All heavy atoms as an XYZ file, in Angstrom:
671
protein
N      25.190     17.575     -4.655
C      24.632     16.928     -3.493
C      23.618     15.878     -3.984
O      22.748     16.199     -4.789
C      23.960     17.972     -2.597
C      23.436     17.386     -1.319
S      22.471     18.551     -0.331
C      23.756     19.466      0.457
N      23.702     14.641     -3.491
C      22.737     13.609     -3.930
C      21.337     13.922     -3.405
O      21.182     14.507     -2.333
C      23.279     12.316     -3.313
C      24.158     12.744     -2.196
C      24.666     14.120     -2.549
N      20.322     13.545     -4.192
C      18.952     13.817     -3.741
C      18.617     13.003     -2.498
O      19.065     11.873     -2.334
C      18.091     13.391     -4.930
C      18.936     12.462     -5.714
C      20.359     12.853     -5.467
N      17.849     13.615     -1.627
C      17.414     12.931     -0.408
C      16.105     12.227     -0.689
O      15.238     12.751     -1.386
C      17.220     13.935      0.723
C      18.515     14.505      1.214
C      18.365     15.474      2.340
N      17.109     15.367      3.048
C      16.744     16.133      4.041
N      17.538     17.078      4.445
N      15.596     15.992      4.635
N      15.928     11.026     -0.157
C      14.647     10.338     -0.360
C      13.513     11.115      0.315
O      13.725     11.765      1.344
C      14.844      8.984      0.308
C      16.031      9.129      1.192
C      16.849     10.284      0.674
N      12.350     11.062     -0.294
C      11.203     11.740      0.283
C      10.705     10.982      1.505
O      10.654      9.754      1.505
C      10.081     11.840     -0.744
C      10.405     12.659     -1.995
C       9.267     12.548     -2.992
C      10.649     14.101     -1.618
N      10.324     11.713      2.521
C       9.781     11.086      3.722
C       8.410     10.495      3.410
O       7.690     10.972      2.534
C       9.666     12.117      4.839
N       8.067      9.458      4.128
C       6.754      8.835      3.977
C       5.790      9.583      4.887
O       6.017      9.698      6.089
C       6.813      7.336      4.311
C       7.746      6.642      3.321
C       5.417      6.717      4.275
C       8.042      5.206      3.633
N       4.723     10.092      4.313
C       3.760     10.896      5.051
C       2.652     10.070      5.679
O       2.682      8.828      5.640
N       1.657     10.731      6.256
C       0.573     10.045      6.948
C      -0.208      9.078      6.053
O      -0.584      7.995      6.484
C      -0.336     11.166      7.447
C       0.444     12.417      7.332
C       1.546     12.177      6.351
N      -0.435      9.455      4.796
C      -1.171      8.568      3.891
C      -0.362      7.305      3.607
O      -0.918      6.206      3.534
C      -1.507      9.290      2.587
N       0.934      7.449      3.453
C       1.801      6.292      3.236
C       1.817      5.357      4.425
O       1.793      4.131      4.267
N       1.855      5.930      5.621
C       1.834      5.101      6.836
C       0.491      4.375      6.964
O       0.445      3.188      7.303
C       2.100      5.961      8.081
C       3.535      6.342      8.233
N       4.473      5.521      8.809
C       4.196      7.464      7.864
C       5.649      6.113      8.807
N       5.508      7.298      8.228
N      -0.595      5.078      6.685
C      -1.920      4.459      6.774
C      -2.076      3.344      5.745
O      -2.614      2.272      6.053
C      -3.011      5.514      6.588
N      -1.590      3.573      4.538
C      -1.673      2.542      3.494
C      -0.837      1.331      3.870
O      -1.271      0.187      3.676
C      -1.222      3.115      2.153
N       0.332      1.546      4.429
C       1.188      0.429      4.842
C       0.496     -0.424      5.899
O       0.517     -1.661      5.829
C       2.523      0.959      5.373
N      -0.137      0.226      6.868
C      -0.871     -0.525      7.903
C      -2.045     -1.278      7.301
O      -2.312     -2.432      7.656
C      -1.357      0.424      9.004
C      -0.241      0.914      9.920
C      -0.777      1.671     11.134
N      -1.647      2.793     10.781
C      -1.233      4.026     10.525
N       0.055      4.315     10.580
N      -2.094      4.975     10.235
N      -2.736     -0.638      6.358
C      -3.886     -1.282      5.713
C      -3.451     -2.496      4.887
O      -4.146     -3.519      4.873
C      -4.627     -0.282      4.835
N      -2.327     -2.390      4.206
C      -1.806     -3.525      3.435
C      -1.514     -4.688      4.371
O      -1.906     -5.829      4.111
C      -0.550     -3.118      2.639
C      -0.927     -2.162      1.502
C       0.185     -4.348      2.108
C       0.266     -1.462      0.854
N      -0.830     -4.403      5.455
C      -0.481     -5.465      6.407
C      -1.740     -6.105      7.005
O      -1.836     -7.329      7.106
C       0.419     -4.919      7.510
C       0.891     -5.995      8.471
C       1.866     -5.485      9.498
O       2.016     -4.253      9.657
O       2.485     -6.330     10.158
N      -2.711     -5.290      7.397
C      -3.953     -5.832      7.980
C      -4.708     -6.693      6.974
O      -5.184     -7.783      7.309
C      -4.855     -4.687      8.464
C      -4.439     -4.091      9.788
C      -5.519     -3.181     10.360
N      -6.030     -2.201      9.410
C      -5.560     -0.969      9.255
N      -4.540     -0.557      9.980
N      -6.095     -0.145      8.375
N      -4.833     -6.201      5.734
C      -5.568     -6.944      4.709
C      -4.852     -8.256      4.375
O      -5.492     -9.296      4.190
C      -5.731     -6.094      3.453
N      -3.532     -8.211      4.309
C      -2.757     -9.427      4.032
C      -2.961    -10.455      5.133
O      -3.248    -11.626      4.874
C      -1.262     -9.071      3.897
C      -0.377    -10.294      3.677
C       1.101     -9.928      3.642
N       1.595     -9.268      4.839
C       1.852     -9.883      5.983
N       1.645    -11.180      6.134
N       2.316     -9.193      7.018
N      -2.849    -10.011      6.372
C      -3.007    -10.919      7.505
C      -4.434    -11.466      7.581
O      -4.637    -12.654      7.879
C      -2.637    -10.199      8.804
N      -5.422    -10.632      7.292
C      -6.825    -11.066      7.344
C      -7.097    -12.165      6.323
O      -7.973    -13.015      6.546
C      -7.753     -9.877      7.091
N      -6.358    -12.161      5.234
C      -6.538    -13.186      4.203
C      -5.634    -14.389      4.416
O      -5.676    -15.351      3.657
C      -6.297    -12.566      2.816
C      -7.489    -11.735      2.387
C      -7.126    -10.696      1.362
N      -8.293     -9.896      0.994
C      -8.826     -8.956      1.755
N      -8.316     -8.681      2.940
N      -9.890     -8.272      1.352
N      -4.788    -14.323      5.434
C      -3.910    -15.436      5.762
C      -2.713    -15.583      4.832
O      -2.112    -16.653      4.763
N      -2.345    -14.495      4.136
C      -1.200    -14.547      3.233
C       0.071    -14.166      3.980
O       0.079    -13.217      4.761
C      -1.347    -13.559      2.067
C      -2.490    -13.798      1.125
C      -3.074    -12.731      0.449
C      -2.999    -15.063      0.884
C      -4.118    -12.923     -0.441
C      -4.052    -15.262      0.003
C      -4.603    -14.190     -0.649
O      -5.638    -14.375     -1.526
N       1.137    -14.877      3.697
C       2.451    -14.441      4.166
C       2.923    -13.345      3.216
O       2.337    -13.133      2.143
C       3.442    -15.607      4.135
O       3.722    -15.981      2.790
N       3.977    -12.665      3.599
C       4.533    -11.650      2.701
C       5.011    -12.305      1.406
O       4.831    -11.747      0.330
C       5.671    -10.892      3.380
C       5.175     -9.971      4.470
C       6.288     -9.296      5.228
O       7.412     -9.806      5.293
N       5.979     -8.159      5.826
N       5.582    -13.479      1.502
C       6.037    -14.197      0.299
C       4.856    -14.512     -0.616
O       4.947    -14.360     -1.833
C       6.735    -15.501      0.669
C       8.141    -15.347      1.138
C       8.793    -16.710      1.364
N      10.020    -16.604      2.088
C      11.205    -16.404      1.528
N      11.289    -16.305      0.224
N      12.285    -16.311      2.261
N       3.757    -14.967     -0.030
C       2.589    -15.314     -0.843
C       2.000    -14.091     -1.531
O       1.660    -14.145     -2.716
C       1.517    -15.993      0.020
C       1.901    -17.383      0.472
C       0.942    -17.929      1.509
O       0.526    -17.228      2.438
N       0.581    -19.199      1.355
N       1.872    -12.997     -0.802
C       1.315    -11.796     -1.413
C       2.245    -11.254     -2.487
O       1.797    -10.866     -3.569
C       1.013    -10.722     -0.368
C       0.404     -9.435     -0.927
C      -0.868     -9.710     -1.730
C       0.134     -8.446      0.203
N       3.540    -11.242     -2.228
C       4.499    -10.770     -3.228
C       4.418    -11.631     -4.488
O       4.480    -11.110     -5.604
C       5.915    -10.763     -2.659
N       4.252    -12.928     -4.330
C       4.121    -13.830     -5.482
C       2.843    -13.523     -6.262
O       2.834    -13.548     -7.503
C       4.141    -15.283     -5.028
N       1.755    -13.231     -5.556
C       0.496    -12.886     -6.218
C       0.637    -11.574     -6.997
O       0.135    -11.454     -8.113
C      -0.639    -12.776     -5.200
C      -1.046    -14.130     -4.606
C      -2.101    -13.963     -3.511
N      -3.337    -13.398     -4.023
C      -4.358    -14.111     -4.478
N      -4.297    -15.433     -4.476
N      -5.460    -13.520     -4.912
N       1.307    -10.605     -6.405
C       1.532     -9.319     -7.078
C       2.376     -9.551     -8.334
O       2.059     -9.029     -9.412
C       2.204     -8.301     -6.124
C       2.643     -7.052     -6.864
C       1.263     -7.944     -4.976
N       3.428    -10.337     -8.210
C       4.299    -10.642     -9.347
C       3.526    -11.357    -10.446
O       3.688    -11.042    -11.634
C       5.503    -11.484     -8.885
O       6.263    -10.716     -7.935
C       6.400    -11.874    -10.046
N       2.658    -12.293    -10.063
C       1.857    -13.029    -11.051
C       0.916    -12.103    -11.822
O       0.547    -12.400    -12.960
C       1.055    -14.132    -10.359
N       0.562    -10.976    -11.225
C      -0.292     -9.994    -11.894
C       0.500     -9.076    -12.823
O      -0.075     -8.185    -13.449
C      -1.051     -9.163    -10.864
C      -2.135     -9.916    -10.091
C      -2.667     -9.056     -8.952
C      -3.259    -10.321    -11.027
N       1.813     -9.271    -12.895
C       2.635     -8.489    -13.807
C       3.408     -7.356    -13.176
O       4.054     -6.571    -13.872
N       3.359     -7.228    -11.865
C       4.123     -6.184    -11.166
C       5.159     -6.893    -10.287
O       4.865     -7.268     -9.149
C       3.179     -5.324    -10.314
C       3.860     -4.204     -9.566
C       4.251     -3.097    -10.490
N       4.863     -2.011     -9.734
C       5.459     -1.008    -10.297
N       5.525     -0.926    -11.601
N       5.996     -0.068     -9.572
N       6.376     -7.127    -10.807
C       7.372     -7.860    -10.027
C       7.604     -7.230     -8.659
O       7.813     -6.024     -8.541
C       8.637     -7.782    -10.888
C       8.134     -7.540    -12.273
C       6.887     -6.693    -12.102
N       7.513     -8.084     -7.629
C       7.721     -7.615     -6.261
C       8.290     -8.762     -5.438
O       7.763     -9.870     -5.476
C       6.417     -7.124     -5.638
C       6.586     -6.620     -4.207
S       5.104     -5.840     -3.551
C       5.194     -4.274     -4.390
N       9.345     -8.480     -4.713
C       9.908     -9.477     -3.816
C       9.239     -9.345     -2.455
O       8.658     -8.294     -2.137
C      11.421     -9.285     -3.645
O      11.650     -8.016     -2.995
C      12.154     -9.332     -4.986
N       9.339    -10.385     -1.650
C       8.763    -10.281     -0.308
C       9.524     -9.251      0.511
O       8.954     -8.609      1.397
C       8.703    -11.648      0.390
C      10.009    -12.117      0.968
C      10.335    -11.864      2.285
C      10.914    -12.820      0.189
C      11.533    -12.295      2.820
C      12.099    -13.270      0.707
C      12.425    -13.004      2.034
N      10.797     -9.057      0.203
C      11.586     -8.045      0.911
C      11.031     -6.653      0.614
O      10.897     -5.826      1.524
C      13.069     -8.126      0.506
O      13.547     -9.440      0.802
C      13.905     -7.107      1.251
N      10.695     -6.394     -0.638
C      10.110     -5.093     -0.997
C       8.780     -4.897     -0.289
O       8.496     -3.812      0.238
C       9.936     -4.990     -2.512
N       7.951     -5.943     -0.244
C       6.669     -5.845      0.454
C       6.883     -5.595      1.943
O       6.204     -4.758      2.546
C       5.848     -7.116      0.229
C       4.490     -7.127      0.907
C       3.596     -6.003      0.397
C       3.816     -8.470      0.711
N       7.831     -6.294      2.528
C       8.143     -6.082      3.943
C       8.551     -4.636      4.192
O       8.112     -4.011      5.173
C       9.266     -7.024      4.375
O       9.704     -6.718      5.680
N       9.351     -4.092      3.309
C       9.803     -2.705      3.469
C       8.647     -1.719      3.316
O       8.610     -0.696      4.000
C      10.911     -2.399      2.479
C      12.205     -3.101      2.836
C      13.285     -2.864      1.825
N      14.510     -3.517      2.259
C      15.493     -3.840      1.461
N      15.423     -3.565      0.166
N      16.559     -4.433      1.940
N       7.711     -2.027      2.430
C       6.520     -1.181      2.286
C       5.728     -1.212      3.592
O       5.338     -0.172      4.126
C       5.645     -1.634      1.093
C       4.262     -0.986      1.149
C       6.326     -1.312     -0.221
N       5.477     -2.421      4.112
C       4.689     -2.550      5.348
C       5.360     -1.884      6.533
O       4.682     -1.371      7.419
C       4.432     -4.023      5.659
C       3.439     -4.677      4.730
C       3.131     -6.119      5.108
O       3.738     -6.648      6.072
O       2.279     -6.721      4.434
N       6.685     -1.876      6.566
C       7.423     -1.256      7.680
C       7.709      0.220      7.430
O       8.368      0.865      8.242
C       8.742     -2.001      7.917
C       8.542     -3.400      8.469
C       9.858     -4.123      8.721
N      10.535     -4.432      7.464
C      11.805     -4.118      7.191
N      12.565     -3.508      8.073
N      12.333     -4.437      6.027
N       7.213      0.754      6.321
C       7.409      2.143      5.886
C       8.892      2.509      5.763
O       9.293      3.629      6.065
C       6.650      3.165      6.769
O       7.152      3.132      8.096
C       5.160      2.920      6.735
N       9.662      1.536      5.306
C      11.062      1.786      4.978
C      11.159      2.129      3.493
O      12.050      2.840      3.071
C      11.919      0.536      5.302
C      13.345      0.678      4.824
C      11.871      0.233      6.794
N      10.204      1.635      2.724
C      10.153      1.853      1.271
C       8.817      2.497      0.919
O       7.778      2.104      1.432
C      10.271      0.500      0.554
C      10.155      0.560     -0.956
C      10.230     -0.881     -1.516
N      10.198     -0.917     -2.960
C       9.073     -1.026     -3.677
N       7.895     -1.098     -3.075
N       9.123     -1.079     -4.980
N       8.869      3.487      0.029
C       7.637      4.123     -0.441
C       6.866      3.150     -1.316
O       7.443      2.382     -2.060
C       7.961      5.387     -1.234
C       8.598      6.476     -0.379
C       8.923      7.690     -1.200
N       7.727      8.333     -1.697
C       6.989      9.201     -1.010
N       7.333      9.520      0.202
N       5.927      9.750     -1.549
N       5.565      3.208     -1.233
C       4.685      2.390     -2.072
C       4.159      3.295     -3.171
O       3.346      4.177     -2.909
C       3.538      1.835     -1.225
S       2.412      0.764     -2.129
N       4.639      3.088     -4.410
C       4.140      3.955     -5.484
C       2.751      3.495     -5.924
O       2.264      2.447     -5.507
C       5.135      4.074     -6.641
C       5.249      2.846     -7.514
O       4.350      1.986     -7.507
O       6.250      2.748     -8.249
N       2.115      4.289     -6.740
C       0.732      4.030     -7.117
C       0.591      2.701     -7.859
O      -0.388      1.974     -7.669
C       0.135      5.213     -7.919
C      -1.370      5.075     -8.059
C       0.785      5.333     -9.273
C      -2.116      5.236     -6.777
N       1.560      2.356     -8.699
C       1.500      1.089     -9.418
C       1.583     -0.099     -8.452
O       0.882     -1.101     -8.620
C       2.603      0.998    -10.471
C       2.430      2.022    -11.583
O       1.278      2.218    -12.024
O       3.426      2.626    -11.996
N       2.442      0.024     -7.439
C       2.528     -1.018     -6.412
C       1.199     -1.127     -5.663
O       0.690     -2.219     -5.435
C       3.634     -0.712     -5.393
C       5.040     -0.840     -5.950
O       5.225     -1.548     -6.962
O       5.945     -0.232     -5.355
N       0.636      0.013     -5.281
C      -0.607      0.026     -4.518
C      -1.741     -0.650     -5.284
O      -2.472     -1.473     -4.729
C      -1.003      1.458     -4.155
C      -2.240      1.555     -3.275
C      -1.867      1.293     -1.833
C      -2.888      2.906     -3.416
N      -1.865     -0.332     -6.563
C      -2.923     -0.918     -7.387
C      -2.723     -2.421     -7.526
O      -3.671     -3.205     -7.399
C      -2.985     -0.212     -8.767
C      -3.894     -0.952     -9.727
C      -3.452      1.231     -8.595
N      -1.479     -2.855     -7.749
C      -1.202     -4.287     -7.893
C      -1.420     -5.030     -6.585
O      -1.974     -6.142     -6.569
C       0.219     -4.496     -8.406
N      -1.013     -4.450     -5.484
C      -1.210     -5.086     -4.177
C      -2.702     -5.221     -3.889
O      -3.167     -6.268     -3.439
C      -0.485     -4.293     -3.057
C       1.035     -4.444     -3.211
C      -0.935     -4.759     -1.681
C       1.849     -3.473     -2.350
N      -3.451     -4.170     -4.160
C      -4.901     -4.220     -3.947
C      -5.532     -5.325     -4.800
O      -6.364     -6.092     -4.306
C      -5.535     -2.868     -4.266
N      -5.137     -5.411     -6.060
C      -5.676     -6.453     -6.939
C      -5.330     -7.839     -6.407
O      -6.171     -8.744     -6.398
C      -5.143     -6.277     -8.362
N      -4.109     -8.011     -5.937
C      -3.682     -9.303     -5.393
C      -4.451     -9.656     -4.123
O      -4.648    -10.840     -3.818
C      -2.180     -9.288     -5.119
N      -4.890     -8.642     -3.398
C      -5.684     -8.861     -2.186
C      -7.174     -8.982     -2.491
O      -7.965     -9.305     -1.604
C      -5.459     -7.712     -1.196
C      -4.073     -7.657     -0.548
C      -3.870     -6.314      0.150
C      -3.890     -8.816      0.427
N      -7.547     -8.668     -3.733
C      -8.957     -8.741     -4.123
C      -9.796     -7.607     -3.572
O     -10.987     -7.769     -3.303
N      -9.173     -6.440     -3.404
C      -9.894     -5.273     -2.890
C      -9.605     -4.065     -3.782
O      -8.663     -4.068     -4.560
C      -9.514     -4.949     -1.421
C      -8.008     -4.709     -1.278
C      -9.974     -6.058     -0.490
C      -7.577     -4.340      0.128
N     -10.404     -3.041     -3.640
C     -10.197     -1.808     -4.395
C      -9.035     -1.025     -3.790
O      -8.868     -1.006     -2.567
C     -11.461     -0.956     -4.362
N      -8.225     -0.364     -4.618
C      -7.104      0.413     -4.092
C      -7.527      1.452     -3.053
O      -6.819      1.668     -2.071
C      -6.518      1.090     -5.338
C      -6.917      0.211     -6.464
C      -8.264     -0.346     -6.083
N      -8.697      2.067     -3.254
C      -9.122      3.090     -2.290
C      -9.367      2.506     -0.900
O      -9.307      3.226      0.088
C     -10.328      3.887     -2.794
C     -11.539      3.086     -3.126
C     -11.610      2.697     -4.587
O     -10.593      2.429     -5.223
N     -12.808      2.634     -5.140
N      -9.610      1.215     -0.829
C      -9.767      0.564      0.474
C      -8.473      0.676      1.278
O      -8.509      0.866      2.491
C     -10.151     -0.918      0.295
O     -11.351     -0.978     -0.471
C     -10.356     -1.620      1.627
N      -7.342      0.560      0.585
C      -6.050      0.667      1.270
C      -5.737      2.101      1.672
O      -4.919      2.330      2.551
C      -4.933      0.118      0.380
C      -5.048     -1.367      0.046
C      -3.949     -1.778     -0.923
C      -5.020     -2.211      1.307
N      -6.410      3.049      1.044
C      -6.189      4.458      1.367
C      -7.232      5.013      2.333
O      -7.098      6.131      2.803
C      -6.218      5.294      0.080
C      -5.110      4.994     -0.921
C      -5.360      5.749     -2.219
C      -3.756      5.350     -0.341
N      -8.270      4.236      2.618
C      -9.404      4.733      3.400
C      -8.990      5.338      4.737
O      -9.547      6.355      5.146
C     -10.431      3.632      3.608
N      -8.030      4.762      5.402
C      -7.600      5.288      6.696
C      -6.897      6.617      6.587
O      -6.787      7.347      7.559
N      -6.429      6.957      5.396
C      -5.709      8.208      5.206
C      -6.587      9.306      4.637
O      -6.180     10.452      4.556
C      -4.519      7.981      4.270
N      -7.809      8.950      4.228
C      -8.711      9.929      3.625
C      -9.523     10.642      4.691
O      -9.887     10.039      5.697
C      -9.663      9.234      2.644
C      -9.007      8.533      1.463
C     -10.051      7.783      0.647
C      -8.289      9.535      0.590
N      -9.861     11.929      4.477
C     -10.715     12.623      5.429
C     -12.112     11.982      5.424
O     -12.544     11.431      4.420
C     -10.772     14.064      4.921
C     -10.269     14.021      3.530
C      -9.451     12.768      3.364
N     -12.766     12.058      6.538
C     -14.113     11.495      6.649
C     -15.046     12.172      5.672
O     -14.923     13.367      5.389
C     -14.629     11.670      8.079
N     -16.010     11.412      5.170
C     -16.983     11.959      4.228
C     -17.714     13.110      4.898
O     -18.131     13.018      6.063
C     -17.978     10.870      3.828
O     -18.957     11.385      2.969
N     -17.838     14.191      4.160
C     -18.527     15.357      4.711
C     -17.603     16.323      5.432
O     -18.008     17.386      5.830
N     -16.350     15.930      5.608
C     -15.396     16.815      6.264
C     -15.070     17.968      5.319
O     -15.166     17.839      4.110
C     -14.118     16.060      6.644
N     -14.672     19.057      5.868
C     -14.333     20.227      5.048
C     -13.271     19.849      4.038
O     -12.245     19.295      4.384
C     -13.833     21.356      5.939
N     -13.558     20.115      2.780
C     -12.601     19.836      1.732
C     -12.691     18.438      1.169
O     -12.033     18.137      0.203
N     -13.478     17.561      1.762
C     -13.570     16.194      1.271
C     -14.207     16.185     -0.103
O     -15.258     16.761     -0.316
C     -14.404     15.336      2.236
N     -13.540     15.550     -1.041
C     -14.073     15.422     -2.374
C     -13.888     16.650     -3.253
O     -14.268     16.659     -4.394
N     -13.310     17.693     -2.715
C     -13.100     18.901     -3.508
C     -11.755     18.831     -4.196
O     -10.810     18.296     -3.682
C     -13.141     20.139     -2.601
C     -14.515     20.358     -1.988
C     -14.525     21.542     -1.048
O     -13.537     22.293     -1.004
O     -15.522     21.725     -0.347
N     -11.710     19.407     -5.365
C     -10.457     19.461     -6.112
C      -9.965     20.873     -6.164
O     -10.624     21.808     -6.217
C     -10.644     18.922     -7.530
C     -11.008     17.452     -7.560
S      -9.797     16.335     -6.896
C      -8.574     16.298     -8.162
């Protein structure tokens, strides 16, 4: 039986929305952001970026870090909407 793709969870959906918001806030098209990511050494087509934003494609950690760098923000900024609030039970615990 072929492996089934993993579903995108709440953190993935939140990161996808954050990527789209940050891209739009900077006035970048998907093509422009994909080109910036590629210029940083992480090849990405605008189609792949579109699929990430629409949660059709999973965004792996390497993609997330490169996208954040291309946007000029810290990767955790893209994850902030998916993280529990500071002081919440379990926040920061390993």
